[in-house]
VOPAGU-2260 file (C-alpha; in pm, 1 decimal, decimal comma):
REM VOPAGU-2260
SITE   aa  ch    i         X         Y         Z
SITE  UNK   A    0  -11638,8   -7091,2   -8562,2
SITE  UNK   A    1  -11848,7   -7192,6   -8873,2
SITE  UNK   A    2  -12123,4   -6831,0   -8955,0
SITE  UNK   A    3  -11937,0   -6631,9   -8690,3
SITE  UNK   A    4  -11769,7   -6294,2   -8772,3
SITE  UNK   A    5  -11426,8   -6334,2   -8870,4
SITE  UNK   A    6  -11394,8   -6015,1   -8608,6
SITE  UNK   A    7  -11569,0   -6227,5   -8323,6
SITE  UNK   A    8  -11220,4   -6405,7   -8303,8
SITE  UNK   A    9  -10971,2   -6165,1   -8312,2
SITE  UNK   A   10  -11153,4   -5980,6   -8051,2
SITE  UNK   A   11  -11174,1   -6323,5   -7845,7
SITE  UNK   A   12  -10826,3   -6309,2   -7912,5
SITE  UNK   A   13  -10749,9   -6014,6   -7830,7
SITE  UNK   A   14  -10929,2   -6064,4   -7501,8
SITE  UNK   A   15  -10724,6   -6368,0   -7404,0
SITE  UNK   A   16  -10424,0   -6175,8   -7425,9
SITE  UNK   A   17  -10529,0   -5891,0   -7245,4
SITE  UNK   A   18  -10650,0   -6142,0   -6971,0
SITE  UNK   A   19  -10302,3   -6283,8   -6958,1
SITE  UNK   A   20  -10166,1   -5943,4   -6877,1
SITE  UNK   A   21  -10446,8   -5907,3   -6574,6
SITE  UNK   A   22  -10340,4   -6260,4   -6475,6
SITE  UNK   A   23   -9982,4   -6143,8   -6360,9
SITE  UNK   A   24  -10087,4   -5890,6   -6166,4
SITE  UNK   A   25  -10488,1   -5992,7   -6007,7
SITE  UNK   A   26  -10376,7   -6180,4   -5747,3
SITE  UNK   A   27   -9997,8   -6055,5   -5698,4
SITE  UNK   A   28  -10078,7   -5703,8   -5653,5
SITE  UNK   A   29  -10109,2   -5669,0   -5280,9
SITE  UNK   A   30   -9841,9   -5959,2   -5216,5
SITE  UNK   A   31   -9586,7   -5714,4   -5428,7
SITE  UNK   A   32   -9684,4   -5333,8   -5266,9
SITE  UNK   A   33   -9671,7   -5532,6   -4957,9
SITE  UNK   A   34   -9373,7   -5682,2   -4931,1
SITE  UNK   A   35   -9131,2   -5553,1   -5197,8
SITE  UNK   A   36   -9262,0   -5209,9   -5168,7
SITE  UNK   A   37   -9313,3   -5187,4   -4844,3
SITE  UNK   A   38   -9714,9   -5051,9   -4814,0
SITE  UNK   A   39   -9936,0   -5152,9   -4531,7
SITE  UNK   A   40  -10189,9   -5407,7   -4601,7
SITE  UNK   A   41  -10445,6   -5145,1   -4478,5
SITE  UNK   A   42  -10286,7   -4893,6   -4728,6
SITE  UNK   A   43  -10290,2   -5113,4   -5038,5
SITE  UNK   A   44  -10695,0   -5236,4   -4947,0
SITE  UNK   A   45  -10759,6   -4841,5   -4981,1
SITE  UNK   A   46  -10586,9   -4825,6   -5308,2
SITE  UNK   A   47  -10770,0   -5104,3   -5472,9
SITE  UNK   A   48  -11090,9   -4985,8   -5320,0
SITE  UNK   A   49  -10994,8   -4683,3   -5500,2
SITE  UNK   A   50  -11020,9   -4877,2   -5836,2
SITE  UNK   A   51  -11372,3   -5008,6   -5740,9
SITE  UNK   A   52  -11505,1   -4655,3   -5670,5
SITE  UNK   A   53  -11360,9   -4543,1   -6033,7
SITE  UNK   A   54  -11469,5   -4807,5   -6236,0
SITE  UNK   A   55  -11824,6   -4798,1   -6162,3
SITE  UNK   A   56  -11783,6   -4445,9   -6333,0
SITE  UNK   A   57  -11586,4   -4551,0   -6582,6
SITE  UNK   A   58  -11871,5   -4834,5   -6642,9
SITE  UNK   A   59  -12110,8   -4505,9   -6646,8
SITE  UNK   A   60  -11902,2   -4335,2   -6952,0
SITE  UNK   A   61  -11822,2   -4647,1   -7130,3
SITE  UNK   A   62  -12171,1   -4715,0   -7124,3
SITE  UNK   A   63  -12220,2   -4375,4   -7304,7
SITE  UNK   A   64  -11932,2   -4362,3   -7518,3
SITE  UNK   A   65  -12040,7   -4665,6   -7672,1
SITE  UNK   A   66  -12373,9   -4569,4   -7770,8
SITE  UNK   A   67  -12180,3   -4217,9   -7928,1
SITE  UNK   A   68  -12175,0   -4212,4   -8266,5
SITE  UNK   A   69  -11833,4   -3968,0   -8158,7
SITE  UNK   A   70  -11673,3   -4213,6   -7957,9
SITE  UNK   A   71  -11812,0   -4587,1   -8024,0
SITE  UNK   A   72  -11729,6   -4896,2   -7929,2
SITE  UNK   A   73  -11436,4   -4929,1   -8108,3
SITE  UNK   A   74  -11309,2   -4589,1   -7976,3
SITE  UNK   A   75  -11389,8   -4644,4   -7581,2
SITE  UNK   A   76  -11195,1   -4998,2   -7631,1
SITE  UNK   A   77  -10909,9   -4822,0   -7811,5
SITE  UNK   A   78  -10962,4   -4528,1   -7466,0
SITE  UNK   A   79  -10988,7   -4831,9   -7206,6
SITE  UNK   A   80  -10646,5   -4990,9   -7362,1
SITE  UNK   A   81  -10494,0   -4688,8   -7382,5
SITE  UNK   A   82  -10586,5   -4571,5   -6976,4
SITE  UNK   A   83  -10499,1   -4926,5   -6820,6
SITE  UNK   A   84  -10176,4   -4908,3   -6970,8
SITE  UNK   A   85  -10104,2   -4594,2   -6836,2
SITE  UNK   A   86  -10212,5   -4714,6   -6530,6
SITE  UNK   A   87   -9923,6   -4998,0   -6512,4
SITE  UNK   A   88   -9733,8   -4723,4   -6615,0
SITE  UNK   A   89   -9790,4   -4573,4   -6311,7
SITE  UNK   A   90   -9740,3   -4855,8   -6099,5
SITE  UNK   A   91   -9433,5   -4914,1   -6240,9
SITE  UNK   A   92   -9334,8   -4588,9   -6083,3
SITE  UNK   A   93   -9493,2   -4638,9   -5775,7
SITE  UNK   A   94   -9284,4   -4555,6   -5481,7
SITE  UNK   A   95   -9589,7   -4457,6   -5220,2
SITE  UNK   A   96   -9933,3   -4479,6   -5106,7
SITE  UNK   A   97  -10047,8   -4150,8   -5331,6
SITE  UNK   A   98   -9866,5   -4314,0   -5678,6
SITE  UNK   A   99  -10027,9   -4627,7   -5568,4
SITE  UNK   A  100  -10374,3   -4457,6   -5541,1
SITE  UNK   A  101  -10409,3   -4295,0   -5879,7
SITE  UNK   A  102  -10265,6   -4592,8   -6081,9
SITE  UNK   A  103  -10592,8   -4839,2   -5941,8
SITE  UNK   A  104  -10774,7   -4507,9   -6006,7
SITE  UNK   A  105  -10644,7   -4518,3   -6377,5
SITE  UNK   A  106  -10677,1   -4885,7   -6388,7
SITE  UNK   A  107  -11072,3   -4946,7   -6224,9
SITE  UNK   A  108  -11171,6   -4646,9   -6492,1
SITE  UNK   A  109  -10958,5   -4841,4   -6788,3
SITE  UNK   A  110  -11121,1   -5148,6   -6696,0
SITE  UNK   A  111  -11429,8   -4997,2   -6633,6
SITE  UNK   A  112  -11449,8   -4887,2   -6997,4
SITE  UNK   A  113  -11360,4   -5207,2   -7141,5
SITE  UNK   A  114  -11693,8   -5384,5   -7078,4
SITE  UNK   A  115  -11987,6   -5215,8   -7193,8
SITE  UNK   A  116  -11769,8   -5164,7   -7488,1
SITE  UNK   A  117  -11651,5   -5528,5   -7572,0
SITE  UNK   A  118  -11995,1   -5688,6   -7436,0
SITE  UNK   A  119  -12183,4   -5434,8   -7730,4
SITE  UNK   A  120  -11958,0   -5484,6   -7966,3
SITE  UNK   A  121  -12014,8   -5890,6   -7903,9
SITE  UNK   A  122  -12379,4   -5817,6   -7929,6
SITE  UNK   A  123  -12355,8   -5593,7   -8283,0
SITE  UNK   A  124  -12140,3   -5875,3   -8464,7
SITE  UNK   A  125  -12421,0   -6160,7   -8395,9
SITE  UNK   A  126  -12740,1   -6261,1   -8438,0
SITE  UNK   A  127  -12964,7   -6318,2   -8135,6
SITE  UNK   A  128  -12907,1   -6715,1   -8231,3
SITE  UNK   A  129  -12537,1   -6710,7   -8177,7
SITE  UNK   A  130  -12526,3   -6453,4   -7845,9
SITE  UNK   A  131  -12543,0   -6745,1   -7590,5
SITE  UNK   A  132  -12246,6   -6911,7   -7772,2
SITE  UNK   A  133  -12064,8   -6632,9   -7866,8
SITE  UNK   A  134  -12034,6   -6458,1   -7520,9
SITE  UNK   A  135  -11966,8   -6838,7   -7409,5
SITE  UNK   A  136  -11656,2   -6812,3   -7633,4
SITE  UNK   A  137  -11547,4   -6486,8   -7495,3
SITE  UNK   A  138  -11557,8   -6563,7   -7117,8
SITE  UNK   A  139  -11353,1   -6887,4   -7248,6
SITE  UNK   A  140  -11087,8   -6649,4   -7387,9
SITE  UNK   A  141  -11116,0   -6451,4   -7052,2
SITE  UNK   A  142  -11063,9   -6774,3   -6865,2
SITE  UNK   A  143  -10845,0   -6916,3   -7054,2
SITE  UNK   A  144  -10587,2   -6584,2   -7055,4
SITE  UNK   A  145  -10625,9   -6491,6   -6703,9
SITE  UNK   A  146  -10500,3   -6903,4   -6587,9
SITE  UNK   A  147  -10242,8   -6846,1   -6824,4
SITE  UNK   A  148  -10103,1   -6532,3   -6679,8
SITE  UNK   A  149  -10199,1   -6647,2   -6328,1
SITE  UNK   A  150   -9962,9   -6947,1   -6368,5
SITE  UNK   A  151   -9706,6   -6743,0   -6562,2
SITE  UNK   A  152   -9734,0   -6462,8   -6302,9
SITE  UNK   A  153   -9697,0   -6725,3   -5982,2
SITE  UNK   A  154   -9356,6   -6851,9   -6141,5
SITE  UNK   A  155   -9210,0   -6501,8   -6174,5
SITE  UNK   A  156   -9318,3   -6439,5   -5844,3
SITE  UNK   A  157   -9156,6   -6741,1   -5728,5
SITE  UNK   A  158   -8839,9   -6651,2   -5943,5
SITE  UNK   A  159   -8848,0   -6335,6   -5706,3
SITE  UNK   A  160   -8908,6   -6124,0   -6029,4
SITE  UNK   A  161   -8912,4   -5719,7   -5955,4
SITE  UNK   A  162   -9275,9   -5621,3   -5919,5
SITE  UNK   A  163   -9210,0   -5338,2   -6168,2
SITE  UNK   A  164   -9156,4   -5581,6   -6429,8
SITE  UNK   A  165   -9520,7   -5781,3   -6369,8
SITE  UNK   A  166   -9652,1   -5477,1   -6460,6
SITE  UNK   A  167   -9429,8   -5387,5   -6755,4
SITE  UNK   A  168   -9557,7   -5706,6   -6934,0
SITE  UNK   A  169   -9969,7   -5620,5   -6794,7
SITE  UNK   A  170   -9893,5   -5292,7   -7004,5
SITE  UNK   A  171   -9726,4   -5424,9   -7279,7
SITE  UNK   A  172  -10018,3   -5672,0   -7319,3
SITE  UNK   A  173  -10231,8   -5353,9   -7316,9
SITE  UNK   A  174  -10025,1   -5181,7   -7551,9
SITE  UNK   A  175  -10082,1   -5462,1   -7848,1
SITE  UNK   A  176  -10471,3   -5506,9   -7738,6
SITE  UNK   A  177  -10487,4   -5174,0   -7862,1
SITE  UNK   A  178  -10320,9   -5252,5   -8153,6
SITE  UNK   A  179  -10547,8   -5542,3   -8263,3
SITE  UNK   A  180  -10820,9   -5299,3   -8205,8
SITE  UNK   A  181  -10672,8   -5052,4   -8382,3
SITE  UNK   A  182  -10559,4   -5233,2   -8683,6
SITE  UNK   A  183  -10798,6   -5554,3   -8678,0
SITE  UNK   A  184  -11159,6   -5430,1   -8551,3
SITE  UNK   A  185  -11390,1   -5221,5   -8709,9
SITE  UNK   A  186  -11669,9   -4967,5   -8551,6
SITE  UNK   A  187  -11900,8   -5248,4   -8492,2
SITE  UNK   A  188  -12220,0   -5005,7   -8393,9
SITE  UNK   A  189  -12437,1   -4883,1   -8741,8
SITE  UNK   A  190  -12506,5   -4501,5   -8579,5
SITE  UNK   A  191  -12669,3   -4442,9   -8930,4
SITE  UNK   A  192  -12980,7   -4619,4   -8790,4
SITE  UNK   A  193  -13016,4   -4567,5   -8462,0
SITE  UNK   A  194  -13288,0   -4300,8   -8309,0
SITE  UNK   A  195  -13070,9   -3969,1   -8207,0
SITE  UNK   A  196  -13375,1   -3898,8   -7942,1
SITE  UNK   A  197  -13397,0   -4254,3   -7831,2
SITE  UNK   A  198  -12996,4   -4243,5   -7780,4
SITE  UNK   A  199  -12991,3   -3891,7   -7565,9
SITE  UNK   A  200  -13297,9   -4043,4   -7320,2
SITE  UNK   A  201  -13065,7   -4347,9   -7344,3
SITE  UNK   A  202  -13009,3   -4402,9   -6951,6
SITE  UNK   A  203  -13394,6   -4294,0   -6885,4
SITE  UNK   A  204  -13492,9   -4578,6   -7146,5
SITE  UNK   A  205  -13285,4   -4823,2   -6999,7
SITE  UNK   A  206  -13397,1   -4757,5   -6610,0
SITE  UNK   A  207  -13745,9   -4757,3   -6724,4
SITE  UNK   A  208  -13761,0   -5090,3   -6902,3
SITE  UNK   A  209  -13924,0   -5314,1   -6692,6
SITE  UNK   A  210  -13781,0   -5663,1   -6766,5
SITE  UNK   A  211  -13438,1   -5508,2   -6725,0
SITE  UNK   A  212  -13462,0   -5385,4   -6397,2
SITE  UNK   A  213  -13639,9   -5702,5   -6290,6
SITE  UNK   A  214  -13375,7   -5946,0   -6411,2
SITE  UNK   A  215  -13071,1   -5686,6   -6272,4
SITE  UNK   A  216  -13231,7   -5817,0   -5908,7
SITE  UNK   A  217  -13167,8   -6168,7   -6031,9
SITE  UNK   A  218  -12829,8   -6080,0   -6151,6
SITE  UNK   A  219  -12731,0   -5933,2   -5852,8
SITE  UNK   A  220  -12801,5   -6205,3   -5665,9
SITE  UNK   A  221  -12590,3   -6409,9   -5914,2
SITE  UNK   A  222  -12256,9   -6175,5   -5919,6
SITE  UNK   A  223  -12325,3   -6168,1   -5518,5
SITE  UNK   A  224  -12307,4   -6578,8   -5536,7
SITE  UNK   A  225  -11973,7   -6544,0   -5753,0
SITE  UNK   A  226  -11841,3   -6307,0   -5548,4
SITE  UNK   A  227  -11836,6   -6577,2   -5273,8
SITE  UNK   A  228  -11594,7   -6813,6   -5455,2
SITE  UNK   A  229  -11303,3   -6522,4   -5435,0
SITE  UNK   A  230  -11371,5   -6359,7   -5045,7
SITE  UNK   A  231  -11579,3   -6633,5   -4828,8
SITE  UNK   A  232  -11533,8   -7003,1   -4980,5
SITE  UNK   A  233  -11127,2   -7043,7   -4975,5
SITE  UNK   A  234  -11182,1   -6870,4   -4587,8
SITE  UNK   A  235  -11431,5   -7098,6   -4469,3
SITE  UNK   A  236  -11275,0   -7400,8   -4630,2
SITE  UNK   A  237  -10955,8   -7330,0   -4434,0
SITE  UNK   A  238  -11108,2   -7224,3   -4123,2
SITE  UNK   A  239  -11402,7   -7418,3   -4036,2
SITE  UNK   A  240  -11328,8   -7724,5   -4292,6
SITE  UNK   A  241  -10976,8   -7763,4   -4187,8
SITE  UNK   A  242  -10866,7   -7828,3   -4558,7
SITE  UNK   A  243  -10497,8   -7738,0   -4599,8
SITE  UNK   A  244  -10439,3   -7401,0   -4811,1
SITE  UNK   A  245  -10271,2   -7649,0   -5064,2
SITE  UNK   A  246  -10595,4   -7830,4   -5128,7
SITE  UNK   A  247  -10781,3   -7512,1   -5141,4
SITE  UNK   A  248  -10547,2   -7363,2   -5417,7
SITE  UNK   A  249  -10566,1   -7692,4   -5607,5
SITE  UNK   A  250  -10949,2   -7674,4   -5578,5
SITE  UNK   A  251  -10966,5   -7308,3   -5722,1
SITE  UNK   A  252  -10724,5   -7409,5   -5998,3
SITE  UNK   A  253  -10961,7   -7670,3   -6079,4
SITE  UNK   A  254  -11216,2   -7451,2   -6105,8
SITE  UNK   A  255  -11071,0   -7231,9   -6321,4
SITE  UNK   A  256  -11015,8   -7510,5   -6533,5
SITE  UNK   A  257  -11348,2   -7712,6   -6539,8
SITE  UNK   A  258  -11517,8   -7376,2   -6623,1
SITE  UNK   A  259  -11304,2   -7333,9   -6896,6
SITE  UNK   A  260  -11363,4   -7712,8   -7045,6
SITE  UNK   A  261  -11764,6   -7676,4   -7010,6
SITE  UNK   A  262  -11837,9   -7330,8   -7101,0
SITE  UNK   A  263  -11893,6   -7387,3   -7497,6
SITE  UNK   A  264  -12111,9   -7717,9   -7440,0
SITE  UNK   A  265  -12295,8   -7571,9   -7129,4
SITE  UNK   A  266  -12372,9   -7276,7   -7369,7
SITE  UNK   A  267  -12457,7   -7495,0   -7658,7
SITE  UNK   A  268  -12684,3   -7721,0   -7407,7
SITE  UNK   A  269  -12879,0   -7447,2   -7296,3
SITE  UNK   A  270  -12939,6   -7286,5   -7626,6
SITE  UNK   A  271  -13277,2   -7501,8   -7632,8
SITE  UNK   A  272  -13365,1   -7260,3   -7366,2
SITE  UNK   A  273  -13504,8   -6979,3   -7336,3
SITE  UNK   A  274  -13302,0   -6731,1   -7174,9
SITE  UNK   A  275  -13461,1   -6700,6   -6842,0
SITE  UNK   A  276  -13527,5   -7081,8   -6828,5
SITE  UNK   A  277  -13131,8   -7097,1   -6853,2
SITE  UNK   A  278  -13034,8   -6881,2   -6593,6
SITE  UNK   A  279  -13313,4   -7091,0   -6367,3
SITE  UNK   A  280  -13081,1   -7378,5   -6428,9
SITE  UNK   A  281  -12792,0   -7160,6   -6323,8
SITE  UNK   A  282  -12971,0   -7077,1   -5987,1
SITE  UNK   A  283  -13022,2   -7479,8   -5911,9
SITE  UNK   A  284  -12693,1   -7538,8   -5996,8
SITE  UNK   A  285  -12614,0   -7267,2   -5710,6
SITE  UNK   A  286  -12878,0   -7438,8   -5474,8
SITE  UNK   A  287  -12700,8   -7731,4   -5518,1
SITE  UNK   A  288  -12368,8   -7634,3   -5455,5
SITE  UNK   A  289  -12439,8   -7395,2   -5161,1
SITE  UNK   A  290  -12589,5   -7711,3   -4979,4
SITE  UNK   A  291  -12233,2   -7913,8   -5100,9
SITE  UNK   A  292  -12071,8   -7659,1   -4908,6
SITE  UNK   A  293  -12266,0   -7676,6   -4575,4
SITE  UNK   A  294  -12164,8   -8078,6   -4626,3
SITE  UNK   A  295  -11820,1   -8010,1   -4665,9
SITE  UNK   A  296  -11841,4   -7768,1   -4332,2
SITE  UNK   A  297  -12035,6   -8017,0   -4141,2
SITE  UNK   A  298  -11878,7   -8338,8   -4221,2
SITE  UNK   A  299  -11539,5   -8204,7   -4331,8
SITE  UNK   A  300  -11371,1   -8397,4   -4630,6
SITE  UNK   A  301  -11178,7   -8288,6   -4965,1
SITE  UNK   A  302  -11424,0   -8566,1   -5165,2
SITE  UNK   A  303  -11740,6   -8291,9   -5103,2
SITE  UNK   A  304  -11536,2   -7988,7   -5135,0
SITE  UNK   A  305  -11441,4   -8110,5   -5522,4
SITE  UNK   A  306  -11801,4   -8186,9   -5576,8
SITE  UNK   A  307  -11957,2   -7839,7   -5473,4
SITE  UNK   A  308  -11676,6   -7644,6   -5625,5
SITE  UNK   A  309  -11751,6   -7868,2   -5954,9
SITE  UNK   A  310  -12106,2   -7749,0   -5935,5
SITE  UNK   A  311  -12052,1   -7427,9   -5846,0
SITE  UNK   A  312  -11833,0   -7405,8   -6187,6
SITE  UNK   A  313  -12107,8   -7564,8   -6369,7
SITE  UNK   A  314  -12352,2   -7267,7   -6229,6
SITE  UNK   A  315  -12094,7   -7037,9   -6357,7
SITE  UNK   A  316  -12083,1   -7199,1   -6722,5
SITE  UNK   A  317  -12449,9   -7152,0   -6755,0
SITE  UNK   A  318  -12512,8   -6796,7   -6581,4
SITE  UNK   A  319  -12179,5   -6584,4   -6738,5
SITE  UNK   A  320  -12291,5   -6588,7   -7111,1
SITE  UNK   A  321  -12661,8   -6610,8   -7049,6
SITE  UNK   A  322  -12639,1   -6335,3   -6871,7
SITE  UNK   A  323  -12525,9   -6115,8   -7121,9
SITE  UNK   A  324  -12729,8   -6279,1   -7412,7
SITE  UNK   A  325  -13015,0   -6185,7   -7220,3
SITE  UNK   A  326  -12907,9   -5835,1   -7203,2
SITE  UNK   A  327  -12779,2   -5805,4   -7572,0
SITE  UNK   A  328  -13119,9   -5908,2   -7628,8
SITE  UNK   A  329  -13316,0   -5659,2   -7416,4
SITE  UNK   A  330  -13114,7   -5404,4   -7562,4
SITE  UNK   A  331  -13216,1   -5179,1   -7863,2
SITE  UNK   A  332  -12934,5   -5159,6   -8123,0
SITE  UNK   A  333  -12886,5   -4781,9   -8031,3
SITE  UNK   A  334  -12851,4   -4848,6   -7617,6
SITE  UNK   A  335  -12632,7   -5132,1   -7599,8
SITE  UNK   A  336  -12361,9   -4967,1   -7466,0
SITE  UNK   A  337  -12576,1   -4841,9   -7182,6
SITE  UNK   A  338  -12753,3   -5192,7   -7162,3
SITE  UNK   A  339  -12407,2   -5332,4   -7127,9
SITE  UNK   A  340  -12273,4   -5067,0   -6898,7
SITE  UNK   A  341  -12587,2   -5143,4   -6668,2
SITE  UNK   A  342  -12528,8   -5511,5   -6661,1
SITE  UNK   A  343  -12114,7   -5481,7   -6543,5
SITE  UNK   A  344  -12287,5   -5272,3   -6259,6
SITE  UNK   A  345  -12452,6   -5520,2   -6134,2
SITE  UNK   A  346  -12083,6   -5701,4   -6060,7
SITE  UNK   A  347  -11983,8   -5382,4   -5909,2
SITE  UNK   A  348  -12300,5   -5393,5   -5658,6
SITE  UNK   A  349  -12293,9   -5794,4   -5623,4
SITE  UNK   A  350  -11898,8   -5767,1   -5536,2
SITE  UNK   A  351  -11974,5   -5516,1   -5253,4
SITE  UNK   A  352  -12257,4   -5691,0   -5114,9
SITE  UNK   A  353  -12101,9   -6069,4   -5109,9
SITE  UNK   A  354  -11801,0   -6021,1   -4943,0
SITE  UNK   A  355  -11953,2   -5811,7   -4700,9
SITE  UNK   A  356  -12217,6   -6031,8   -4616,2
SITE  UNK   A  357  -12001,2   -6343,4   -4585,8
SITE  UNK   A  358  -11701,4   -6153,7   -4392,0
SITE  UNK   A  359  -11971,9   -6074,5   -4144,7
SITE  UNK   A  360  -12124,4   -6457,8   -4153,3
SITE  UNK   A  361  -11742,8   -6581,1   -4115,2
SITE  UNK   A  362  -11653,6   -6345,9   -3739,4
SITE  UNK   A  363  -11980,5   -6482,8   -3601,4
SITE  UNK   A  364  -12034,9   -6856,6   -3423,2
SITE  UNK   A  365  -11942,5   -7181,5   -3651,8
SITE  UNK   A  366  -12357,2   -7174,6   -3613,3
SITE  UNK   A  367  -12347,4   -6888,0   -3820,0
SITE  UNK   A  368  -12072,2   -6975,1   -4056,3
SITE  UNK   A  369  -12226,2   -7319,9   -4174,0
SITE  UNK   A  370  -12639,6   -7128,4   -4173,4
SITE  UNK   A  371  -12464,8   -6906,8   -4421,1
SITE  UNK   A  372  -12450,1   -7148,5   -4683,1
SITE  UNK   A  373  -12785,3   -7265,2   -4620,1
SITE  UNK   A  374  -12936,2   -6924,9   -4618,1
SITE  UNK   A  375  -12759,3   -6852,7   -4948,4
SITE  UNK   A  376  -12942,3   -7178,0   -5071,7
SITE  UNK   A  377  -13266,1   -7101,7   -4982,4
SITE  UNK   A  378  -13191,6   -6740,9   -5119,6
SITE  UNK   A  379  -13209,9   -6915,4   -5491,1
SITE  UNK   A  380  -13568,1   -6963,8   -5455,7
SITE  UNK   A  381  -13627,5   -6610,7   -5457,7
SITE  UNK   A  382  -13476,2   -6636,3   -5775,5
SITE  UNK   A  383  -13643,7   -6879,0   -5960,3
SITE  UNK   A  384  -13968,2   -6719,7   -5864,5
SITE  UNK   A  385  -13847,5   -6357,2   -6018,5
SITE  UNK   A  386  -13744,4   -6530,4   -6312,3
SITE  UNK   A  387  -14053,9   -6716,2   -6339,6
SITE  UNK   A  388  -14234,8   -6363,9   -6333,0
SITE  UNK   A  389  -13967,3   -6244,4   -6624,1
SITE  UNK   A  390  -14050,3   -6463,8   -6851,6
SITE  UNK   A  391  -14422,7   -6359,2   -6831,8
SITE  UNK   A  392  -14314,8   -6095,0   -6924,4
SITE  UNK   A  393  -14113,2   -6180,3   -7251,5
SITE  UNK   A  394  -14257,4   -6304,0   -7617,9
SITE  UNK   A  395  -14268,1   -6662,4   -7664,4
SITE  UNK   A  396  -13946,2   -6632,5   -7845,3
SITE  UNK   A  397  -13725,0   -6552,1   -7562,0
């Protein structure tokens, strides 16, 4: 990574490691706690939902802490790793619903602290021209770690390993990440140059930032689209397109691999465009992908499904680094944590709206379930119009 800070590579390696640990538990935790611990599926759903609630608080405090000279980016990352490791210890000791909920509250809070701090640190370590590619490197590290964790976790699940072992491995990954941050990552925020008055009113400054608020409308739309991959699309392909679950599993394995392969090339290609233009290209790809999902449902066939998932993978590769880089460019250096916190909150909102809308559509008639994807494709046009207006508000260099 010529021209990049060495700390970018260290931080990427740490993120990859922590995502390996997350992959061990992310997809398997519900199965483990229902089948091995004996909790009901409703109880597990309540527990996981509680983690989303504490995650909102974690993101809020994570942004505030990251911009504070008393804590900073590094201190917030250390706190996040420590709380996440503690959550895994609680999961290891879980034997009933209240302890399970406590574990989820801690994990959601720890992960909520993590995102604003790590994104602000990446922004600190890069120049405007490097950010899109650097955030792509971070997303690549996340995807590689997560995919390795999912594969290894699946192998351990197949070997009927006790669920406590998986959470022990996850906890160890957070402890190692804590060590990497403590020993190899210096504080990236230069608080000596920050305006203390601006920092004290940070949330109001961010909420009054007109381009930021306009962008968040599009950002919530995109995260709502992303949530369909994990919640609505697998059920639709199985129940309305008639695809075998093994084929669906292969499709989403391909999605993870293809996003990882495309992440850096797509980011480098998008560097020639402004941020709103790059995000507009992502939206166009989403529109095509949703249209192909509709074709898959109406006509059937694995080929259409592969095309749809591949186009959506390109849309994802174009969206995730461009969105983070754009928010980092808008943020004053003293408020990067708060701006990134608001960016992370868009994910929480999108991942609440998406499964709710998708679940509603799939519970209705075949006509509505198919039409849901056409409606999603049409909604992309609204996002593109908003981005065009946003472009008119920005300096020419953006």
